[in-house]
C-alpha positions in Angstrom: -16.5 12.8 16.3 -14.3 10.0 14.9 -14.2 7.7 11.9 -16.1 5.1 13.8 -19.3 7.2 13.5 -19.4 6.8 9.7 -21.0 3.3 9.3 -23.9 4.2 11.6 -24.4 7.5 9.8 -24.9 5.7 6.4 -26.9 2.9 8.0 -29.4 5.6 9.2 -29.6 7.9 6.2 -28.9 5.5 3.3 -29.4 2.1 4.8 -30.5 0.4 1.7 -27.6 1.6 -0.5 -25.2 -1.1 -1.6 -22.2 -0.9 0.7 -20.0 -3.9 0.0 -19.6 -6.5 -2.7 -17.3 -9.5 -1.8 -17.5 -12.6 -4.0 -21.2 -13.5 -4.1 -22.1 -11.4 -1.0 -23.8 -8.0 -1.3 -24.4 -6.0 1.8 -26.3 -2.8 2.3 -25.1 -0.2 4.8 -27.7 -1.3 7.3 -26.5 -4.9 7.0 -22.8 -3.9 7.2 -23.3 -1.7 10.2 -25.1 -4.6 12.0 -22.2 -6.9 11.3 -19.7 -4.3 12.6 -21.7 -3.7 15.8 -21.9 -7.4 16.6 -18.1 -7.7 16.3 -17.6 -4.4 18.3 -19.8 -5.7 21.1 -18.1 -9.1 21.0 -14.7 -7.4 21.4 -16.0 -5.4 24.4 -17.4 -8.6 25.9 -13.9 -10.2 25.6 -12.5 -7.3 27.6 -11.0 -5.3 24.7 -10.6 -1.7 25.9 -9.9 1.6 24.3 -6.2 1.7 23.2 -5.8 -2.1 23.2 -3.9 -3.4 20.1 -5.6 -6.1 18.0 -3.6 -7.8 15.3 -5.1 -9.2 12.1 -3.4 -11.8 9.9 -6.1 -12.1 7.3 -6.5 -12.2 3.5 -9.1 -9.9 2.0 -12.4 -10.8 3.6 -15.5 -9.3 5.1 -14.3 -10.0 8.6 -11.3 -7.8 8.0 -13.5 -4.9 6.9 -15.7 -5.5 9.9 -12.8 -5.3 12.2 -11.4 -2.1 10.8 -14.7 -0.3 11.6 -15.5 -2.2 14.8 -12.1 -1.1 16.2 -12.9 2.4 15.2 -16.1 2.4 17.2 -14.7 1.1 20.4 -11.2 2.8 20.3 -9.2 -0.3 19.7 -6.0 0.0 17.7 -5.7 -2.3 14.6 -2.4 -3.8 13.7 -2.9 -5.2 10.1 -0.3 -7.9 9.3 0.7 -9.7 6.2 -0.3 -13.3 5.6 3.2 -13.7 4.2 4.8 -13.4 7.6 6.8 -16.3 8.9 6.6 -17.4 12.6 9.7 -15.4 13.7 8.5 -12.2 12.1 5.0 -12.6 13.4 6.2 -13.2 17.0 8.3 -10.0 16.8 5.5 -8.0 15.4 2.9 -9.2 18.0 5.2 -8.5 20.9 6.6 -5.1 19.6 3.1 -3.8 19.0 1.8 -5.0 22.4 -1.2 -6.9 20.8 -3.7 -8.5 23.2 -5.9 -10.1 20.5 -5.3 -11.9 17.2 -7.8 -12.5 14.5 -6.6 -14.7 11.7 -7.6 -17.4 9.2 -7.7 -21.2 9.8 -4.8 -21.6 7.3 -2.6 -19.7 9.7 -3.3 -21.9 12.8 -0.1 -23.8 12.6 2.0 -20.6 12.4 0.1 -19.1 15.3 0.6 -22.3 17.4 4.3 -21.9 16.8 4.4 -18.5 18.4 1.6 -18.2 20.9 3.6 -19.5 23.9 6.0 -16.6 23.2 3.3 -13.9 23.0 2.2 -13.7 26.6 -0.1 -10.6 26.2 -2.6 -12.5 24.1 -4.9 -14.5 26.4 -6.0 -18.0 25.3 -9.6 -16.8 24.6 -8.4 -14.1 22.3 -7.0 -16.2 19.4 -9.8 -16.0 16.9 -10.0 -17.8 13.5 -12.5 -16.9 10.9 -15.3 -19.4 10.1 -17.7 -21.5 12.1 -15.2 -24.1 13.3 -11.8 -23.8 14.8 -9.1 -26.3 16.0 -8.4 -26.7 19.7 -7.0 -23.6 21.4 -8.8 -21.2 19.1 -12.2 -19.5 19.0 -14.3 -19.6 15.9 -15.1 -16.1 14.6 -18.8 -17.0 14.0 -19.1 -18.3 17.6 -17.3 -15.2 18.9 -19.9 -12.8 17.4 -22.9 -15.1 17.7 -25.6 -13.7 20.0 -24.0 -10.3 20.3 -26.2 -7.2 19.9 -26.2 -5.3 16.6 -27.0 -2.1 18.5 -24.4 0.6 18.6 -21.6 0.0 21.3 -21.3 2.5 24.1 -19.5 5.7 23.4 -15.8 5.0 23.8 -14.8 8.7 24.4 -12.5 8.7 21.4 -10.4 11.8 20.8 -9.2 12.7 17.3 -5.6 12.3 18.5 -6.2 8.7 19.7 -4.4 6.1 17.6 -6.5 4.1 15.2 -4.0 1.8 13.7 -0.3 0.8 13.5 0.9 0.0 10.0 4.2 -1.8 9.9 6.3 -0.7 7.0 6.8 -3.2 4.2 10.5 -3.6 4.9 11.7 -3.1 1.3 14.6 -1.1 2.6 15.2 -2.5 6.1 13.5 -3.6 9.4 9.8 -2.9 9.4 8.7 0.0 11.7 5.3 0.6 13.3 3.8 3.7 11.8 1.0 5.2 13.9 -2.2 6.7 12.4 -4.7 8.6 14.5 -8.4 9.1 14.0 -7.7 12.6 12.8 -5.2 11.3 10.2 -7.6 8.7 8.9 -10.4 11.3 8.9 -8.2 13.4 6.7 -7.6 10.5 4.4 -11.4 10.2 4.1 -12.2 13.8 3.3 -9.1 14.9 1.4 -8.9 11.9 -0.9 -12.6 11.8 -1.6 -12.1 15.3 -3.1 -8.8 14.4 -4.8 -10.4 11.4 -6.5 -13.7 13.2 -7.3 -15.6 10.5 -5.5 -19.4 10.8 -4.8 -22.0 8.7 -2.9 -22.8 7.1 -6.3 -19.2 6.0 -7.0 -18.2 2.3 -7.1 -14.7 1.6 -5.7 -12.9 -1.7 -6.4 -9.8 -2.9 -4.5 -7.9 -5.9 -5.8 -4.8 -5.7 -3.7 -4.4 -6.6 0.0 -6.2 -4.2 2.3 -3.5 -4.6 4.9 -1.4 -2.3 2.7 -1.6 1.4 3.6 -2.3 2.3 0.0 -5.7 0.6 0.4 -6.8 3.3 2.8 -6.5 5.8 0.0 -9.9 4.6 -1.2 -11.1 2.6 1.9 -11.5 5.8 3.9 -13.2 7.9 1.1 -15.5 5.0 0.4 -16.9 5.1 4.0 -16.8 8.9 4.0 -19.0 9.2 0.9 -21.1 6.2 1.6 -20.6 4.7 -1.9 -20.1 1.1 -2.9 -16.9 -0.9 -2.2 -16.1 -4.0 -4.3 -13.5 -6.0 -2.5 -11.7 -8.8 -4.5 -10.2 -11.8 -2.7 -6.9 -11.2 -4.5 -5.5 -9.8 -7.7 -6.2 -11.6 -11.0 -5.8 -9.5 -14.1 -8.6 -11.1 -16.1 -11.0 -11.0 -13.1 -10.2 -7.3 -12.5 -11.3 -6.5 -16.0 -14.5 -8.6 -15.6 -15.4 -7.0 -12.3 -14.9 -3.5 -13.5 -17.1 -4.2 -16.5 -19.8 -6.1 -14.5 -20.0 -3.7 -11.5 -19.5 -0.5 -13.4 -16.5 0.4 -11.2 -15.6 4.1 -11.3 -12.5 4.2 -9.1 -9.6 1.7 -8.5 -6.0 1.6 -7.4 -3.5 -0.8 -8.9 0.2 -1.1 -8.3 2.5 -0.8 -11.4 2.9 -4.6 -11.8 -0.8 -5.1 -11.7 -1.4 -2.4 -14.4 1.2 -4.1 -16.6 -0.5 -7.5 -16.1 -3.9 -6.1 -17.1 -2.5 -4.4 -20.2 -0.6 -7.5 -21.1 -3.7 -9.7 -21.1 -4.2 -11.5 -24.4 -6.7 -9.5 -26.4 -6.7 -6.6 -23.9 -9.8 -4.5 -24.7 -9.9 -1.0 -23.0 -13.6 -0.6 -24.0 -14.4 -3.0 -21.1 -13.0 -0.5 -18.7 -15.0 2.5 -19.9 -16.8 3.0 -16.6 -13.6 4.0 -14.9 -13.2 7.6 -13.8 -10.0 6.9 -12.0 -7.3 4.3 -12.4 -4.6 5.2 -10.0 -1.1 3.8 -9.4 0.6 3.8 -6.1 3.4 2.0 -4.3 6.2 2.5 -6.9 6.6 4.7 -10.0 4.9 3.5 -13.1 7.6 3.6 -15.8 7.0 6.1 -18.5 6.7 3.5 -21.3 3.8 1.8 -19.4 2.3 5.2 -18.4 2.1 6.3 -22.0 0.5 3.1 -23.1 -2.1 3.2 -20.4 -3.1 6.8 -21.1 -3.4 6.1 -24.8 -5.8 3.2 -24.0 -7.7 5.0 -21.2 -7.4 8.8 -21.6 -8.5 11.1 -18.9 -8.5 8.6 -16.1 -4.9 8.1 -14.9 -3.8 9.4 -11.5 -0.4 8.7 -9.9 0.3 9.1 -6.2 3.7 9.3 -4.7 3.7 9.0 -0.9 4.9 7.4 2.2 2.9 5.6 4.9 4.5 8.1 7.3 2.2 10.7 5.7 3.6 12.8 2.8 1.9 12.6 -0.6 1.9 14.2 -4.0 -0.7 13.5 -6.7 -0.5 13.7 -10.4 -4.1 14.6 -11.3 -5.7 13.1 -14.4 -6.0 16.6 -15.9 -2.3 17.3 -15.4 -1.0 14.1 -16.9 -0.6 15.2 -20.5 1.5 18.3 -19.6 3.4 16.7 -16.7 3.7 13.1 -17.9 7.1 12.3 -16.2 6.2 13.9 -12.8 4.5 12.5 -9.8 2.4 15.6 -9.4 2.2 18.3 -6.7 1.6 18.3 -3.0 -2.1 17.7 -2.0 -4.0 20.5 -0.2 -2.7 21.6 3.1 0.8 20.1 2.4 4.2 21.7 1.9 7.2 20.3 0.2 10.8 21.2 -0.2 13.9 19.6 -1.7 17.0 19.7 0.5 20.7 19.1 0.1 23.1 17.2 2.4 23.4 20.3 4.6 19.6 20.6 5.0 19.4 23.8 2.8 16.6 24.0 0.4 17.6 23.5 -3.3 16.4 25.5 -6.3 14.2 24.0 -9.0 15.8 21.4 -11.2 18.4 20.4 -8.6 18.0 16.9 -7.1 18.0 16.4 -3.4 16.0 14.7 -0.6 12.3 15.1 -0.7 10.8 16.5 2.5 7.2 17.4 3.4 4.7 18.2 6.1 1.0 18.2 6.4 -2.1 17.0 8.3 -1.7 13.2 7.5 1.8 12.9 8.9 2.3 10.2 11.5 3.0 11.3 15.1 5.8 8.8 15.0 6.9 5.2 15.0 5.4 3.1 17.8 7.8 2.9 20.8 10.7 4.2 18.6 11.3 7.9 19.5 14.8 7.5 18.2 13.6 6.6 14.7 10.9 9.3 14.9 13.5 12.0 15.7 15.6 10.8 12.7 12.7 10.9 10.3 10.7 14.0 11.5 13.0 17.0 11.9 11.6 20.3 12.9 8.2 19.1 11.8 9.4 18.0 8.3 9.2 14.4 7.2 12.5 13.3 5.5 11.4 10.7 3.0 14.8 9.2 2.1 13.8 9.7 -1.6 15.7 11.8 -4.1 13.8 14.1 -6.5 13.6 17.6 -7.9 10.8 20.1 -8.7 10.3 22.0 -11.9 9.6 25.7 -12.1 5.9 25.0 -11.6 6.6 23.1 -8.4 5.8 19.6 -9.7 7.8 16.8 -8.3 10.0 14.4 -10.4 11.3 11.3 -8.7 15.0 10.4 -9.3 15.3 7.3 -7.0 15.3 6.1 -3.4 18.3 7.4 -1.5 18.9 3.9 -0.1 18.8 2.3 -3.6 21.3 4.7 -5.1 24.4 3.0 -6.5 27.8 4.8 -6.1 30.0 3.6 -9.0 33.5 5.1 -9.2 32.3 8.0 -7.0 29.4 8.8 -9.3 25.8 8.5 -8.2 23.9 6.0 -10.4 20.1 6.0 -10.1 18.5 2.6 -10.9 15.3 4.1 -12.1 17.1 5.9 -15.0 18.3 2.5 -16.3 14.9 0.8 -15.6 13.1 3.4 -17.7 15.3 2.4 -20.6 15.0 -1.3 -20.0 11.2 -1.4 -20.1 11.3 0.1 -23.6 12.7 -3.1 -24.9 9.9 -4.9 -26.8 10.4 -8.2 -24.9 10.6 -6.8 -21.4 7.6 -6.6 -19.1 9.3 -5.4 -15.9 12.8 -4.4 -14.8 14.6 -3.8 -11.6 18.2 -2.6 -11.2 20.3 -2.9 -8.1 24.0 -2.4 -7.1 26.5 -5.1 -6.3 30.0 -4.8 -4.9 32.8 -4.3 -7.4 36.6 -4.4 -6.7 37.4 -1.6 -9.2 34.3 0.7 -9.1 33.0 0.1 -5.6 29.6 -0.8 -7.0 28.2 -1.6 -10.4 24.6 -1.9 -11.6 23.0 -5.3 -12.3 19.6 -5.7 -14.0 16.8 -8.2 -13.4 14.0 -8.4 -16.0 10.8 -10.3 -16.5 10.0 -11.1 -20.1 6.7 -10.8 -21.9 4.9 -14.1 -22.7 6.5 -15.7 -25.8 9.5 -13.4 -25.8 12.7 -15.0 -27.0 15.5 -12.6 -26.2 18.5 -13.8 -24.2 20.2 -12.1 -21.3 23.3 -11.1 -23.2 21.3 -9.6 -26.0 19.1 -7.6 -23.6 22.1 -6.4 -21.6 23.8 -5.1 -24.8 20.6 -3.4 -26.0 20.3 -1.5 -22.6 24.0 -0.7 -22.4 23.8 0.8 -25.9 21.1 3.2 -24.9 22.1 4.5 -21.4 23.4 8.0 -21.3 26.7 7.4 -19.5 29.2 4.6 -19.2 28.8 4.4 -15.5 25.1 3.4 -16.1 26.0 0.3 -18.1 24.9 -3.0 -16.5 27.7 -5.4 -15.5 25.2 -8.3 -15.6 21.6 -9.1 -16.3 19.4 -11.9 -15.1 16.0 -13.1 -16.4 13.4 -13.9 -13.8 10.0 -15.7 -14.1 8.6 -13.1 -11.8 9.7 -10.4 -9.4 9.6 -11.1 -5.6 7.0 -8.8 -4.0 5.8 -7.9 -0.6 2.1 -7.9 0.3 1.7 -4.4 -1.1 2.9 -5.5 -4.5 6.3 -3.7 -4.3 9.3 -5.3 -5.9 11.7 -6.5 -3.3 15.1 -5.5 -4.8 16.9 -6.6 -1.7 15.7 -10.2 -2.2 16.8 -10.2 -5.9 20.2 -8.8 -4.9 20.6 -11.3 -2.0 19.7 -14.2 -4.3 22.1 -12.9 -6.9 24.9 -12.6 -4.4 24.0 -15.9 -2.6 23.2 -14.1 0.7 20.3 -14.0 3.1 17.7 -11.3 2.3 
């Protein structure tokens, strides 16, 4: 058994149930499974074999959903890639991942043409572009699947330890790495998170972010496991999110912190339009306490927070633990263990910050073709996250900051998140990011970047003085503050502090 068996199961036993909503298209499980099978059989006809890597460079669309499940049926390995990649990054990714097929959108044809001569493993008949027409040198997706059988493809002999996808890390802290997930790992995503989120076959899941981001699999897999309804949005629009939740009676959704803030900052925000929600989860970065409190006041009994890494360690703050553990990011999910360790690797007692380490059944077997990085990150079966946190006496985890984002000023550790939590309490500030810059006297000093709320009139010097008057220690005081129109983000919605810092210093990111 493997995750590729799920679409056929639902097509047989609940074939008329609404499976997917995308724009004006509404597909039952019977219709969805037929689409998946036509693509799976087309891929087999094109010579794609078990273990072959297939890259996608696609926005949210039905074809991307089809490919996720078609690959699962035939044993191909999906390499989902961001549409924000430039030619150089794309060439590196395609070659490092050993891709033999590329499925993309027509808008990406020029970028693909710029790299295809340097990607020898992808044959000329395996450059596929969505739609019913394609420029010279590409195959139109509609023609690729046209005439293919909608019957189940032959049994591929998939083992649970066979790879299902390679997710390349977002690169917020360095060079992206290919993180491997097997059928067993994604099956655990399906079953474990369906239970964590209290999802049922009658649930309605909405996803507004890019589904190439690993966080999307937190509901993508439980959706197919339970056989409920999945509402896929083309992209994030705060007003449209509210409208879709209200119209489709959405029960479960995941939004990154910046998206939650954008929804709450809508003119005339009305939480009664979101009453169908049973879960509103944040993932990707901590939701600052100020925003968390506001959200919970507007929508009580619905908020979940997940802290986790694509490499496979997670904690969850359950909606029934929020009130008593507001500042934490929850506890390890079932079958997981966690410990906080010091520089010498020894486990630290409750209340003492150190590196967060964990292990459990959704951990990656390693980075693709990088045993050196795997050995650095997974030590004696424990995943070393590179994040700093501590646990309370009850074992709940509290994040301090990323180890790589920590600022050392005058020999003292300065954690940007401590300053950011204060900054977002300012009535004019919507978002804040703090990073370190070189300083001749102190080694490093913190600099703040903020996005103001619409109509706010505060200037940078006033805001800096306000923050510096409220931090707990002198070494936390900002040496400078800049006001941005918006934060630079990756496809997952994470704020790219390294880009802000590089722009500030006049360097390349």
